DRENDO-1510 file (C-alpha; in Angstrom, 1 decimal, always signed):
<recs>
REC; n; res; u; v; w
REC; 1; MET; +13.0; -18.6; -9.0 .
REC; 2; LYS; +11.9; -15.0; -8.6 .
REC; 3; PHE; +9.1; -13.7; -6.6 .
REC; 4; LEU; +6.8; -11.6; -8.8 .
REC; 5; HIS; +3.8; -9.9; -7.1 .
REC; 6; THR; +1.3; -9.9; -4.3 .
REC; 7; MET; -2.5; -9.7; -5.1 .
REC; 8; ILE; -5.1; -8.2; -3.1 .
REC; 9; ARG; -8.8; -7.7; -3.9 .
REC; 10; VAL; -10.2; -4.2; -3.7 .
REC; 11; LYS; -13.7; -2.8; -3.5 .
REC; 12; ASP; -13.1; +0.6; -5.3 .
REC; 13; VAL; -10.2; +0.3; -7.7 .
REC; 14; GLU; -10.1; +4.0; -8.3 .
REC; 15; LYS; -9.6; +4.8; -4.7 .
REC; 16; SER; -7.0; +2.0; -4.4 .
REC; 17; VAL; -4.9; +3.2; -7.5 .
REC; 18; LYS; -5.0; +6.7; -6.2 .
REC; 19; PHE; -3.8; +5.6; -2.8 .
REC; 20; TYR; -0.9; +3.6; -3.8 .
REC; 21; THR; +0.3; +6.0; -6.7 .
REC; 22; GLU; -0.2; +9.4; -5.0 .
REC; 23; LEU; +0.7; +8.3; -1.6 .
REC; 24; LEU; +3.2; +5.5; -2.1 .
REC; 25; ASN; +4.7; +6.6; -5.2 .
REC; 26; MET; +3.9; +3.5; -7.1 .
REC; 27; THR; +3.2; +3.6; -10.9 .
REC; 28; LEU; +0.5; +1.8; -12.8 .
REC; 29; ASP; +2.4; -0.6; -15.1 .
REC; 30; LYS; -0.4; -2.4; -16.8 .
REC; 31; LYS; -4.2; -3.3; -16.6 .
REC; 32; LYS; -5.4; -6.5; -17.9 .
REC; 33; ARG; -9.1; -7.6; -18.3 .
REC; 34; LEU; -10.1; -11.3; -17.6 .
REC; 35; ASP; -13.5; -12.8; -17.9 .
REC; 36; ASP; -14.7; -11.7; -14.4 .
REC; 37; CYS; -12.3; -9.2; -13.2 .
REC; 38; GLU; -9.9; -6.5; -14.2 .
REC; 39; LEU; -6.3; -6.6; -12.9 .
REC; 40; TYR; -4.0; -3.5; -12.1 .
REC; 41; PHE; -0.3; -3.9; -11.7 .
REC; 42; LEU; +1.5; -1.4; -9.7 .
REC; 43; ASN; +5.3; -1.0; -9.5 .
REC; 44; ASP; +7.5; +0.4; -6.6 .
REC; 45; GLU; +9.9; +3.1; -7.4 .
REC; 46; GLU; +12.7; +0.8; -7.6 .
REC; 47; GLY; +10.9; -1.6; -10.0 .
REC; 48; VAL; +11.6; -4.4; -7.6 .
REC; 49; CYS; +8.2; -5.1; -5.9 .
REC; 50; GLN; +4.9; -5.3; -7.6 .
REC; 51; ILE; +1.2; -5.4; -6.1 .
REC; 52; GLU; -1.8; -6.6; -8.3 .
REC; 53; LEU; -5.0; -5.0; -7.3 .
REC; 54; THR; -7.9; -7.3; -8.4 .
REC; 55; TYR; -11.3; -5.7; -9.0 .
REC; 56; ASN; -14.0; -8.4; -9.4 .
REC; 57; ASP; -17.0; -7.8; -11.4 .
REC; 58; GLU; -19.1; -9.3; -8.5 .
REC; 59; THR; -17.4; -7.5; -5.6 .
REC; 60; PRO; -19.3; -7.9; -2.3 .
REC; 61; ALA; -21.2; -4.6; -1.4 .
REC; 62; ASN; -19.2; -4.4; +1.9 .
REC; 63; GLY; -15.7; -5.3; +0.4 .
REC; 64; TYR; -13.7; -8.3; +1.4 .
REC; 65; ASP; -13.1; -9.9; +4.8 .
REC; 66; LEU; -9.3; -9.4; +5.3 .
REC; 67; GLY; -9.3; -12.3; +7.8 .
REC; 68; ASN; -6.6; -12.6; +10.4 .
REC; 69; GLY; -3.8; -14.1; +8.3 .
REC; 70; PHE; -2.6; -11.2; +6.5 .
REC; 71; GLY; -0.4; -8.7; +8.4 .
REC; 72; HIS; +0.9; -5.8; +6.4 .
REC; 73; PHE; +2.9; -4.5; +3.4 .
REC; 74; ALA; +6.1; -2.6; +4.4 .
REC; 75; PHE; +7.5; +0.4; +2.6 .
REC; 76; SER; +10.7; +2.3; +3.3 .
REC; 77; VAL; +10.8; +6.1; +3.4 .
REC; 78; LYS; +13.4; +8.5; +3.4 .
REC; 79; SER; +11.8; +10.8; +5.9 .
REC; 80; LEU; +8.6; +10.2; +7.9 .
REC; 81; ASP; +8.3; +13.8; +8.5 .
REC; 82; GLU; +8.1; +14.6; +4.7 .
REC; 83; PHE; +5.9; +11.5; +4.4 .
REC; 84; SER; +3.4; +12.9; +7.0 .
REC; 85; GLU; +3.2; +16.2; +5.3 .
REC; 86; LYS; +2.2; +14.3; +2.1 .
REC; 87; LEU; -0.1; +11.9; +3.9 .
REC; 88; HIS; -2.1; +14.9; +5.5 .
REC; 89; SER; -2.1; +17.0; +2.3 .
REC; 90; LEU; -3.7; +14.1; +0.5 .
REC; 91; GLY; -6.4; +13.6; +3.3 .
REC; 92; TYR; -5.1; +10.5; +4.8 .
REC; 93; GLU; -4.4; +9.7; +8.5 .
REC; 94; TYR; -2.1; +7.4; +10.3 .
REC; 95; LEU; -3.4; +4.3; +11.9 .
REC; 96; TYR; -0.3; +4.5; +14.2 .
REC; 97; GLU; +1.7; +7.6; +14.3 .
REC; 98; PRO; +5.5; +7.5; +13.7 .
REC; 99; PHE; +7.4; +6.4; +16.6 .
REC; 100; ASP; +11.1; +5.2; +17.4 .
REC; 101; LEU; +11.2; +1.4; +17.1 .
REC; 102; ASN; +14.5; +0.4; +18.6 .
REC; 103; GLY; +15.8; +3.6; +20.6 .
REC; 104; LYS; +18.5; +4.1; +17.8 .
REC; 105; GLY; +16.5; +6.4; +15.6 .
REC; 106; THR; +14.7; +3.8; +13.4 .
REC; 107; LYS; +11.0; +5.2; +13.1 .
REC; 108; ILE; +8.0; +3.2; +12.0 .
REC; 109; ALA; +4.2; +4.3; +11.4 .
REC; 110; PHE; +1.1; +2.5; +9.9 .
REC; 111; VAL; -1.5; +3.7; +7.6 .
REC; 112; LYS; -4.5; +1.7; +6.1 .
REC; 113; ASP; -5.4; +1.6; +2.4 .
REC; 114; PRO; -9.0; +2.1; +1.4 .
REC; 115; ASP; -9.9; -1.4; +1.8 .
REC; 116; GLY; -8.2; -1.7; +5.2 .
REC; 117; TYR; -5.0; -3.5; +4.4 .
REC; 118; GLU; -2.3; -2.1; +6.7 .
REC; 119; ILE; +0.9; -0.5; +5.4 .
REC; 120; GLU; +4.0; -0.1; +7.5 .
REC; 121; LEU; +6.2; +2.7; +6.8 .
REC; 122; ILE; +10.0; +2.4; +8.0 .
REC; 123; GLU; +12.5; +5.3; +8.1 .
REC; 124; LYS; +15.8; +3.5; +8.9 .
REC; 125; VAL; +18.7; +5.4; +10.5 .
REC; 126; VAL; +21.8; +5.6; +8.1 .
REC; 127; TRP; +25.0; +5.7; +10.0 .
</recs>
């Protein structure tokens, strides 16, 4: 068995695709129209993980209630310093600024996507 993707519902698909492609370097793999929605499949740089953004024709005006069960997506970054420059140049801000997680140099930070889904960014120390 192979894990294929995670699906999230989005309010403004253009903002969401821009966020995931420009900031997180994902690529739009394909779009698919169903009877009541459009699906956007985004791949990570390694081609290992995929996120499906679903834009429903009858999207609630205020977006979706994310509930309290979902935690976050996690992405590795080579350098949080470089990522920070990119983040700010694209007009985004951190939810939680980069900080040392374990006292050994591994840093993490958090951002939110346009719909409020949290994204953890991890810069691991390589020995």
